[in-house]
MIKE-84613 format. One record per residue: residue in one letter; x, y, z of N, C-alpha, C in turn. Coordinates in steps of 0.001 Angstrom, whole numbers, padded with zeros to 6 digits, always signed. Each point is the difference from the previous one (the first is absolute). Layout:
N
AXYZXYZXYZ/...
***
This chain:
147
X+000500-001260+000063-000813+001365-000234+001351+001269+000292/X-000489+000811-001121+001205+001106-000156-000866+001090+001397/X+000951+000793+000202-000212+000876+001141-000775+001207-001438/X-000798+000676-000061-000862+001354-000581+000437+000721+001149/X+000565+001187-000464-000223+001592+000298-001508+000255+000859/X-000563+000397+001161-000892+000459+000353-000242+001572-000527/X+000669+000334-000048+000115+001612-000354+000522-000019-001489/X+000071+000423-000587+000714+000830-001069-000139+001386-000385/X+001245+000390+000193+000208+001106-000458-001419+000952-001572/X-000360+000671+000745-001092+000754-001134+001012+000905-000753/X-000301+000032-001371+000564+000943-000800-001282+001418-000618/X+000471+000990+000467-000979+001090-000419-000070-000097-001542/X-001152+000061-000890-000023+000692-001556+000673+001169+000105/X-000566+000869+001207+000919+001471-001143+001617+000159+000844/X+000514-000391-000870+001427+000266+000686+000635+001084-000410/X+000472+001014+000788+000200+001644-000066+001380-000540-000370/X+000830+001013-000968+001551+000261-000008+000152+001263+000541/X+001405-000309+000803+000303+001051+000619+001193+000537-000250/X+000738-000210-001280+001044+000775-000815+000122+000958-000143/X-000906+001069+000057+000465+000882-000069-001040+001424-000085/X+000081+000995-000568-000811+001019+000845-000587+000589-001108/X-001517-000030+000697-001757+000606-000865+000367+001408-000694/X-000509+000780-001065+000018+000466-000016-000310+001010+000407/X-001325-000252+001280-000160+001567+001074+000964-000188+001398/X+000441-000747-000137+000813-000364+001016+001490+001235-000592/X+000182+000050-001244+001164+000655-000083-000712+001325-000569/X-001115+000632-000316-000568+000960+000008+000270+000801+001345/X-000648-001108+001252-000145+001040+000819+001624+000243+000603/X+001405-000694-000144+001262+000462+000560+000201+000751-000878/X+000070+000204-001306+000583+001344-000763-000699+001573+000432/X-001401-000826+000333-000929+001750+000727+000459+000269+001449/X+000752-000998+000616+000130+000813+001305+001349+000180-000203/X+000931-000461-001465+001430+000732+000487-000178+001417-000404/X-000774+000190-000978-000437+001116-000868-000612+001217+001020/X-000893-000161+001045+000215+000247+001513+000756+000589+000414/X+000726-001013+000694+000935+000452+000791+000964+000618-000888/X+000330-000004-001543+000586+000939-000142-000103+001316-000648/X-001104+000211+000182-000821+001583-000457-000411+000797+001535/X+000524-000936+001650-000152+000632+000880+001230+000760+000291/X+001292-001502+000033+001147+000478+000116+000137+001324-000941/X-000127+000313-000914+000338+000989-001419-000555+001481+001064/X-001359-000556+000133-001167+001757+000447+001314+000085+001476/X+000124-000851+000934+001141+000357+001343+001048+000991-000398/X+000482-001290-000792+001497+000844-000605-000251+001175-000096/X-000865+000868-001564+000010+001002-000012-000405+001148+000897/X-000661-000786+001287-000571+001218+000635+000914+000243+000700/X+000834-000881+000848+000781+000001+000498+001245+001229-000189/X+000742-000010-001669+000251+000985-000312-000450+001222-000090/X-001268-000052-000204-000524+001400-000072+000071+000067+001625/X-000455-000506+000822-000301+000282+001495+001576+000696+000467/X+001062-000673-000891+001257+000104+000964+000421+001551-000990/X-000128+000219-000997-000184+001627-000762-000679+001167+000470/X-001297-000543+000344-000423+000908+001401+000167-000027+001067/X+000503-000787+000439+000841+000216+001431+001504+000650+000135/X+000402-000392-001001+001825+001029-000973-000740+001230+000118/X-000769+000498-000697-000168+001459-000387-000904+000769+001051/X-000603-000700+000787-000579+000714+001918+001436+000243+000429/X+000411-001101+000179+000923+000514+001023+001378+000955-000501/X+000342-000108-001737+000559+001209-000183-000132+001542+000229/X-001786+000158-000344-000592+000565+000312+000043+000895+001511/X-000126-000901+000746-000193+000794+001438+001869+000423+000505/X+001011-001310-000750+001292+000717+000668-000029+001519-000522/X-000131-000152-001446+000285+001200-000519-000736+001265+001072/X-001306-000018+000001-001007+000938+000653+001002+000003+001186/X+000380-000634+000981+000579+000029+001179+001644+000724+000130/X+000399+000042-001187+001093+000224-000228-000333+001546-000484/X-001216+000696-000255-000405+001134-000018+000114+000579+000934/X-001148-000972+000909-000710+000627+001159+001919+000258+001046/X+000951-000676-000313+000809+000158+000863+001136+001270-000138/X-000459+000536-001685+000677+001271-000388-000092+000572+000831/X-001425+000332-000201-000541+001089+000443+000125+000533+001237/X-000428-001246+001317+000034-000161+000949+001493+000866+000593/X+001456-000726-000729+000874-000003+000464+000864+001147-000561/X-000681+000616-000975+000497+001351-000968+001603-000611-000422/X+000240-000792-000119+000961-000837-001362-000385-000759-000584/X+000651-000028-000943-000277-001256-000950+000124-001378+000151/X-000998-000801-000779+000045-001701+000940+000539-000126-001849/X+000787-001345+000255+000668-000232-001287-000486-001442-000265/X-000106-000307-001006-001407-001397-000681+001064-000702-000896/X+000706-000777+000047+000432-000817-000727-000717-001548-000694/X-000434-000050-000993-000255-000730-001077+000995-000959-000864/X+000447-001454+000394+000687-000360-000859-000304-001706-000520/X+000127+000173-001572-000802-000745-000936+000814-001165+000505/X+001296-000287-000019+000334-001381+000146-000241-000823+001600/X-000241+000718+000885-000595-000422+001118-001254-000084+000067/X-000999+001239-000615-001238-000337-000117-000541+000352+001379/X+000614+001289+000297-000560+000506+001306-000169+001203+000243/X-001054+000456+000669+000176+001517+000383+000072+000294+001251/X+001166+000936-000011+000209+000328+001749+000461+000812+000377/X-000483+000718+001313+000156+001964+000315+000768-000861+001652/X+000909+001580+000666+000125-000666+001291-000442-000433+000936/X-001411-000112-000003-001023-000609+000772-000573-001495-000351/X-000008-000021-001780-000754-001199-000076+000684-000762-001401/X-000083-000979+000122+000168-001039-001458-000753-000672-000504/X-000306+000251-001103-001167-001799-000439+001049-000184-001640/X-000400-001051-000141+000875-000618-000905-001517-000872-000282/X-000400-000427-001283-000768-000048-001210-000642-001435+000810/X-000845-000040-000576-000632-001860+000285+000738-001174-000635/X-000020-001142-000388-000011-000923-000726-000748+000305-001322/X+001160-000375-000978-000679+000394-001535-000597+001646-000494/X+000465+000993+000762-000416+001352-000121+001338+000391-000609/X+000132+000697-000638+001360+000906-000626-000374+001125-000267/X+001137+000945-000605-000553+001241-000257+000908+000396-001815/X-000659+000995-000596+000714+000110-000920+000735+001487-000399/X+000263+000244+001190+000415+001482+000339+001379-000285+001101/X+000830+001082-001498+001295+000119+001084+000404+000224+001578/X+001175-000244+000287+000189+000601+001346-000200+001102+000280/X-000381+000602+001049+000064+001512+000340+000293+000727+001645/X+000683+000659-000394-000465+000567+001862-000176+001415+000098/X-001221+000327+001238-000498+000744-000537-000177+000862+000993/X+000113+001635+000475-000394+000646+001171-001391+000663-000420/X-000452-000356+001241-001192+001022+000248+000425+000738+001322/X-000465+001341-000724+000198+001057+000725-000859+000544+000786/X+000044+000888+001059-001203+000179+001218-001200+000456-000575/X+000332+001123-001542-001489+000358-000749-000560-000692-000789/X+000787-001995-000170-001059-000912-000380+001141+000130-001469/X+000707+000836-000387+000873+000010-001507+000945-001338-000136/X+000282-000319-001052+000506-001544-000255+000507-000141-001229/X+000685-000682-000218+000325-000348-001121-001052-000994-001281/X-000482-000025+000666-001490-000919-000275+000375-001532-000475/X-000888-001060-000053+000035-001224-000124-001432-000307-000985/X+000446-001015-000325-001536-000625-000803+000354-001526+000036/X+000003-000759+001047+000440-001638+000289-001071-000458-000984/X+000268-001154-000964-000504-000834-000274+000274-000990+000218/X-001209-000647+000505+000393-001792+001244-001164-000717-001336/X+000677-001156-000702-000482-001443-000572-000252-000947+000682/X-000919-001002+000273-000608-001125+000838-000173-000810-001621/X+000298-000893-000968-000437-000695-000777-000546+000765-001406/X-001063+000071+000082-001055+000803-000812-000951+001308+000406/X+000851+000444+001417-000577+000957+000543+000692+001420+000644/X-000306+000940-000659+001059+000837+000490-000580+001636+000193/X+000492+000795+001355-000075+000670+000491+001031+000888+000233/X-000004+001437+000390+000683+001085-000021+000130+001144+001068/X+000511-000099+000613+000171+001188+001145+000887+000840-000249/X-000618+000891+000060+000536+001765-000490-000160+000945+001355/X+001603+000759+000282-000060+001193+000240+000289+001031-000373/X-000997+000819+000408+000178+001506-000374+000935+000922+000012/X+001047+000288-001316+000987+000761+000471-000060+000670+000658/X-001123+001392-000054+000168+000998+000293-001127-000216+001448/X-001022-000690+000411-000945+000391+000984+000212-001124+000886/X+000761-000959-000460+000313-001586+001047-000953-001204+000148/X-001231+000657-000742-001468-000952-000264+000817-001273-000270/X-000867-001178-000108+000002-001321+000305-000954-000652-001039/X+000094-000062-001079-001147-000476-000749+000270-001290-000705/X-001135-001106+000196-000045-001333-000317-000481-000142-001098/X+000772-000439-001323-000991+000094-001257-000215-001484-000213/X-001195-000427-000425-000048-000997-000951+000705-000664-000988/
***
């Protein structure tokens, strides 16, 4: 007498291959990668713009403080702009440009007199595709920020 197994392994009539990706899976993966890339580009562009805005505001503030210091003390205040060092400095403050911010303006040494008169400065800052300038009026010492 031959022994027959009581239980036989049943095979499903519906067999599925698991050797590749379905088109829907590939589309979902591509969509996710594109979404992440778009967000990353937006964030990087925004950070360049934000860094440029911060640098422009800080430089305008330093120039305004130098003008006020000259008026209060009655003595000229020296402002140094160094293109190679990417910095603007006065006797009381130093500002180095942020990451990715450069300038097309040549280095300069400016004396701001108590009356506000100076040699004038048009400092153009660039970060990626964004450009802003800080202008110091030579006659009045007023500071203007131009887009």
